C-alpha positions in Angstrom: 102.4 117.4 40.3 99.0 115.9 41.6 97.1 118.2 43.8 93.7 118.5 45.1 91.2 120.0 42.7 89.4 123.3 43.9 85.8 124.4 42.8 85.6 127.5 40.4 82.2 128.8 40.3 81.0 130.4 37.0 78.1 132.8 37.1 76.4 134.2 33.9 72.9 134.4 32.7 73.9 133.3 29.1 74.4 129.7 28.6 76.7 130.2 25.7 79.1 132.4 27.6 79.2 129.7 30.4 80.1 127.0 27.9 82.9 129.2 26.7 84.4 129.8 30.1 84.2 126.1 30.6 86.0 125.3 27.5 88.8 127.9 28.3 89.2 126.7 31.8 88.9 123.0 31.3 92.5 122.5 30.9 93.2 123.8 34.4 92.1 120.6 35.6 89.8 122.0 38.4 86.1 121.4 39.2 84.0 124.0 37.3 80.6 124.7 38.7 78.1 126.7 36.7 75.3 129.1 37.9 72.8 131.0 35.6 71.9 133.5 38.0 72.8 135.4 41.2 70.5 133.5 43.3 71.4 130.2 41.9 75.2 131.2 42.8 74.2 131.9 46.3 72.6 128.5 46.8 75.8 127.0 45.4 78.0 129.0 47.8 76.0 127.7 50.7 76.5 124.0 49.7 80.0 123.9 48.2 83.4 125.2 49.1 84.3 127.7 46.3 87.9 129.0 45.6 87.2 131.5 42.8 84.0 133.1 41.6 84.0 134.1 37.9 80.9 136.5 37.7 79.3 138.5 35.0 78.7 142.3 35.9 75.6 142.7 33.8 72.9 140.2 34.9 69.1 140.5 35.5 67.7 140.7 39.0 71.2 140.7 40.6 73.9 142.3 38.9 77.7 141.4 39.7 78.2 144.1 42.0 74.9 143.4 44.0 75.9 139.6 44.2 79.4 140.4 45.4 78.0 142.5 48.2 75.7 139.8 49.3 78.5 137.2 49.2 80.7 139.5 51.2 78.3 139.8 54.0 78.6 136.1 54.7 81.5 135.3 57.3 82.4 132.2 55.1 83.0 134.1 51.8 84.7 137.2 53.1 87.9 136.2 51.6 86.8 134.2 48.6 88.3 135.5 45.3 86.0 137.2 42.9 86.8 137.9 39.3 84.3 140.4 37.3 83.7 139.9 33.5 82.4 143.0 31.9 81.2 143.3 28.3 81.0 147.1 28.6 83.8 149.7 29.2 84.3 150.0 33.0 84.9 153.4 34.3 87.3 154.1 37.1 84.4 154.6 39.3 82.7 151.3 38.4 86.1 149.6 39.1 86.3 151.3 42.5 82.8 150.2 43.3 83.7 146.8 42.3 86.8 146.6 44.4 84.6 148.0 47.3 82.2 145.1 46.7 84.9 142.7 47.1 86.2 142.1 43.5 90.0 141.0 43.2 90.2 141.6 39.5 88.5 142.4 36.1 88.4 140.5 32.8 87.2 142.5 29.8 85.2 141.1 26.8 86.3 139.9 24.3 88.2 137.4 26.9 91.5 136.4 26.0 91.7 132.6 27.1 95.4 132.7 28.2 94.7 135.8 30.5 91.5 134.2 32.0 93.3 131.0 32.6 96.2 132.8 34.1 94.1 134.7 36.5 92.0 131.8 37.5 95.0 129.7 38.0 96.8 132.3 40.3 93.7 132.5 42.5 93.1 128.7 42.5 96.7 128.1 43.6 96.4 130.9 46.2 93.4 129.2 47.5 95.0 125.7 47.5 98.1 127.1 49.3 95.9 128.9 51.9 93.9 125.9 52.5 97.1 123.8 52.8 98.6 126.4 55.1 95.4 126.5 57.2 95.6 122.6 57.4 99.2 122.9 58.5 98.3 125.3 60.9 95.5 123.4 62.3 97.9 120.2 62.6 100.3 122.3 64.2 97.8 123.8 66.8 96.7 120.2 67.4 100.2 119.0 68.1 100.7 122.1 70.1 97.6 121.4 72.2 98.5 117.7 72.6 102.0 118.6 73.6 100.7 121.2 76.0 98.2 118.6 77.5 101.1 116.2 77.7 103.3 118.8 79.5 100.7 119.8 81.8 99.9 115.9 82.7 103.5 115.6 83.1 103.9 118.5 85.2 100.8 117.4 87.4 102.3 114.1 87.8 105.7 115.6 88.8 104.1 118.0 91.2 102.0 115.1 92.7 105.2 113.0 92.7 107.1 116.0 94.5 104.2 116.4 96.9 104.2 112.7 97.8 108.0 113.0 98.1 107.7 115.9 100.6 105.1 114.1 102.4 107.3 110.9 102.7 110.2 113.1 103.6 108.3 115.0 106.3 106.7 111.8 107.6 110.1 110.1 107.9 111.7 113.1 109.4 113.9 113.6 106.5 115.4 116.4 104.6 117.3 116.6 101.4 120.1 118.9 100.2 122.1 119.6 97.3 125.9 121.1 97.2 127.4 122.5 94.0 131.0 121.5 94.5 132.4 124.0 92.2 130.5 127.2 93.0 130.0 126.2 96.7 126.2 127.0 96.5 123.9 125.0 98.8 120.0 124.1 98.4 118.0 122.7 101.4 114.5 121.8 101.2 112.0 122.4 104.1 112.8 119.1 105.8 116.5 119.9 106.1 115.6 123.3 107.8 113.3 121.7 110.2 115.7 119.0 111.2 118.4 121.7 112.0 115.9 123.9 113.8 116.5 127.1 111.5 114.6 128.8 108.9 115.4 129.9 105.3 114.5 133.5 106.1 117.2 133.9 108.9 119.7 131.0 108.1 122.2 131.2 105.2 123.4 127.7 104.0 127.2 127.7 103.7 129.8 125.4 105.0 130.9 127.7 108.0 127.2 128.0 109.2 126.3 124.3 108.9 129.5 123.3 110.5 128.6 125.6 113.4 125.3 123.4 113.9 127.3 120.1 114.1 128.2 118.8 117.5 131.8 119.5 118.2 132.8 115.9 118.6 131.3 115.3 115.0 132.7 118.1 113.1 135.4 115.7 111.9 132.7 113.6 110.1 132.2 116.5 107.8 135.8 117.0 107.0 136.3 113.2 106.4 133.4 113.1 103.9 134.9 116.0 101.9 138.2 114.2 101.9 136.6 110.9 100.9 134.8 112.6 97.8 138.0 114.3 96.8 139.6 110.9 96.8 137.0 109.6 94.4 134.4 108.1 96.5 131.0 108.3 95.0 128.8 107.6 98.1 129.2 108.1 101.8 127.1 107.6 104.9 127.7 108.5 108.5 125.8 109.2 111.7 126.4 112.6 113.4 124.9 115.0 115.9 123.6 118.5 115.4 123.0 121.2 118.2 120.0 123.3 117.2 120.2 127.0 118.0 117.9 126.3 121.1 120.5 124.0 122.5 118.6 120.7 121.7 121.0 117.9 120.5 119.5 115.8 117.7 120.8 112.5 116.3 121.1 112.3 112.5 122.2 109.9 109.8 123.4 111.4 106.4 123.6 109.6 103.1 125.4 111.6 100.1 126.2 110.6 96.5 128.6 112.5 94.1 127.9 113.5 90.6 131.3 113.7 88.4 132.0 115.2 85.1 133.7 113.4 82.0 137.0 113.8 83.7 135.9 112.2 86.8 136.0 115.3 88.8 133.2 115.9 91.4 131.0 118.6 90.3 128.0 118.2 92.7 127.1 116.3 95.9 123.3 115.6 96.8 122.0 113.9 99.9 119.4 112.9 102.4 119.5 113.7 106.1 117.2 111.5 108.5 116.5 112.4 112.0 117.1 109.3 114.1 116.9 110.9 117.5 114.0 108.9 118.7 115.4 105.7 117.5 118.6 106.4 119.5 116.7 107.3 122.5 114.8 104.1 122.0 118.0 102.2 121.8 119.3 103.9 124.8 116.0 102.9 126.7 116.4 99.5 125.5 120.1 99.2 126.7 119.0 100.7 129.9 116.2 98.3 130.2 118.5 95.4 129.6 121.0 96.8 132.2 118.2 96.9 134.8 116.7 93.6 134.0 120.2 92.2 134.6 120.6 94.3 137.7 117.1 93.1 139.1 117.8 89.5 138.2 120.8 89.6 140.0 119.3 91.3 143.0 116.4 88.8 143.0 118.8 86.0 142.9 120.8 87.6 145.7 117.7 87.9 147.8 116.7 84.3 147.0 120.2 83.1 148.0 120.1 85.0 151.3 116.6 83.8 152.1 117.6 80.0 151.4 121.0 80.3 153.2 119.8 82.0 156.3 116.2 80.4 156.7 116.1 78.1 159.8 113.7 75.5 160.7 113.4 72.2 162.7 111.9 70.2 159.8 112.1 70.1 155.9 108.5 71.2 155.5 108.6 74.1 157.7 111.9 75.2 156.1 110.2 74.8 152.5 107.1 76.7 153.7 109.2 79.7 155.1 111.5 79.9 151.7 108.4 79.7 149.6 106.6 82.5 151.5 109.6 84.9 151.4 110.1 84.3 147.6 106.3 84.7 147.0 106.2 88.0 148.7 109.4 89.2 146.6 107.4 88.0 143.6 104.3 89.9 144.5 106.1 93.2 144.8 107.9 92.5 141.6 104.6 92.3 139.8 103.4 95.5 141.4 106.6 97.2 140.1 106.4 95.7 136.6 102.8 97.0 136.1 104.0 100.4 136.8 107.2 99.9 134.5 109.4 100.0 137.6 108.3 103.5 138.3 107.2 102.7 141.9 104.5 101.1 144.1 101.7 102.5 146.3 102.3 101.5 150.0 98.5 100.4 150.3 99.1 97.9 147.4 101.9 96.3 149.2 100.0 95.9 152.3 96.8 94.8 150.2 98.9 91.9 148.5 100.4 90.6 151.8 97.0 90.6 153.4 95.3 88.6 150.4 96.3 85.1 151.7 94.9 85.4 155.1 91.2 86.7 154.7 90.9 87.9 158.0 87.8 90.1 157.7 87.6 93.0 160.4 90.5 92.0 162.2 92.9 94.5 160.6 92.5 98.4 160.5 94.6 100.4 158.0 95.1 104.2 158.1 97.3 106.3 156.0 97.7 108.5 153.0 98.6 107.4 149.6 102.4 106.9 149.4 104.3 106.2 146.3 107.5 104.3 147.0 110.5 103.8 144.8 111.4 100.5 143.7 114.1 99.8 146.2 111.9 101.1 149.1 109.0 98.9 148.0 111.0 95.7 147.7 112.4 96.2 151.1 109.0 97.0 152.8 107.4 94.1 151.0 109.7 91.7 152.6 109.4 93.4 155.9 105.6 93.4 155.8 105.8 89.6 154.9 107.9 88.7 158.0 105.6 90.9 160.1 102.4 89.1 158.7 104.0 85.6 158.8 105.1 86.2 162.5 101.7 87.5 163.6 99.7 84.7 161.8 101.8 82.1 163.5 102.5 83.5 167.1 100.6 86.8 167.3 97.4 88.8 167.1 96.4 87.1 163.6 96.9 83.6 165.0 93.6 83.9 167.0 89.9 85.3 166.0 90.0 87.7 168.8 93.4 89.4 167.7 93.5 92.9 166.2 96.1 94.6 164.1 96.2 98.1 163.4 98.6 99.5 160.5 99.1 103.2 160.2 101.5 105.5 158.4 102.3 109.0 157.8 104.9 111.1 155.8 106.6 114.2 157.2 109.5 115.9 155.6 110.0 112.9 153.3 110.3 110.6 156.1 107.9 107.5 156.1 106.7 106.5 159.6 105.0 103.1 159.6 103.5 101.6 162.8 102.5 97.9 163.4 100.4 97.5 166.6 98.8 94.1 167.6 96.5 93.4 170.5 94.1 90.9 171.7 96.2 87.8 170.8 98.3 85.3 172.7 100.5 86.5 175.6 103.6 88.0 174.2 107.1 87.3 175.4 110.4 89.2 174.3 112.2 86.6 172.2 115.6 85.2 173.2 117.1 85.5 169.8 116.3 87.1 166.5 115.0 84.8 163.7 115.8 85.4 159.9 112.7 87.6 159.4 113.7 90.1 162.2 117.4 90.1 161.2 116.6 90.7 157.4 114.1 93.3 158.4 116.6 95.3 160.4 119.4 94.9 157.9 117.3 95.9 154.9 115.7 98.9 156.5 118.7 100.3 158.3 121.6 99.3 156.3 120.0 99.6 152.7 117.6 102.4 153.2 119.1 104.4 156.0 115.9 103.9 158.2 115.2 102.6 161.7 113.2 99.5 162.8 112.1 99.4 166.5 110.4 96.5 168.2 108.6 96.6 171.5 107.3 93.1 172.6 104.5 94.2 174.9 102.4 91.6 176.7 99.3 92.6 174.9 100.9 92.5 171.4 103.9 93.6 169.3 104.6 97.2 168.6 106.9 97.7 165.6 107.8 101.1 164.3 109.6 101.5 161.0 111.0 104.8 159.8 112.1 105.0 156.2 113.5 108.2 154.3 111.8 108.5 150.9 114.4 110.7 149.1 117.7 108.8 150.3 120.0 108.5 147.4 120.3 104.9 147.7 116.6 104.6 147.4 116.3 107.1 144.5 119.2 105.9 142.2 117.8 103.9 139.3 114.3 102.7 139.2 114.5 99.1 140.6 118.2 99.5 141.8 118.3 97.4 145.0 121.1 95.4 146.6 120.1 92.5 148.8 121.8 92.6 152.3 124.6 90.5 152.5 125.2 87.8 154.9 127.6 90.0 156.9 125.0 92.8 157.3 122.4 90.4 158.4 124.7 89.0 161.0 125.6 92.6 162.0 121.9 93.5 162.4 121.2 90.5 164.3 123.5 91.4 167.1 
């Protein structure tokens, strides 16, 4: 069998003996290296890997024992096999000394070739097997290191993936769970506990406790899911509500998938829970907004219809102007309410919007605190103010440069009182009949808002006082909920 040759060092100060050893050991097929002294042997050892050293005990300068001691002091050669050849009778003390110096065997002179070859062969094979075992051990260690590094890399990637999954689940308000269908054991991750508003230290995950957190109206969803899996369903998805221990209701969507054995029996169910409460609330807000937009559109159309139907004028131009003015007033308050997301409007802003088209300089004095009006109240007062401004610009104080107008308001016990006082304008006479503006103002303030509208047609100028409750149910219902006065209401208000 082919094998790797090993180096055998032959050390003797007599060339004839070295030649004899070479002849005897040649048939072993190993590499034979010779040294004629101890020092030369040391030089060879430092340059060459030696499997077995055959050394003569009796040599000048360094004898075999001294050479063995020096060899053993070097870390590389502490396990190198050394066989002593002795031409003299070796005593037990000398043998003990040799073994202490590192000898592994003795060969007496005259040398028996078969015995020498057998001894050298044994130690050469031992060296070869040892080297092969070291090589195999090194390869095994390399494979172990590589496998360990691979496992560490795989573990790091798995940990990183799990961290990303946990971050994604946390960011997406998700939780994952696992249910052993056979043993009944549950496993929840951190996200699942967070969604249900409980903690692993105080909440035991089992069917009874989980069911207790479900909304009473949605408990059947859990029973239905279990029934579906028992029938062979492999996946199931449903929306349900939970009631946290603090009483908060949350909407969730649950997705579950079953794992089956070879017989098709369900052995495990795993799933993901997603908190969709914000989405549900957004849908509710969107639906509410759609309903309110529809309601406001109907109200606006109803108001426009009332304006068109009840406006009176002697000629088309005057009629168009009156209709446009009233609809523009409605549009202006609509813009103010839209900017506040239909939460309400400041009374002062309504007045400023109605003042804008007139550019009257210092003819008007305003006095009153900041008052936030509900949408219905704001719409009503916007139309009322428009009628008052229009009437004053045509016939009252604002129709002349000398005229003056004072608008003041105050709030007491949630009752808004607004006074409109004109002076310095043309002589005022009590009208024989009420126009559309007066009739709509009375109908809206009194019928819709439960307030009062009082007119005093003084000779020096109109004095109007409006009283509007700020907390009346009709005014505080839903933002933007405003019903235009009907024709019948307008007629009743007109007397």
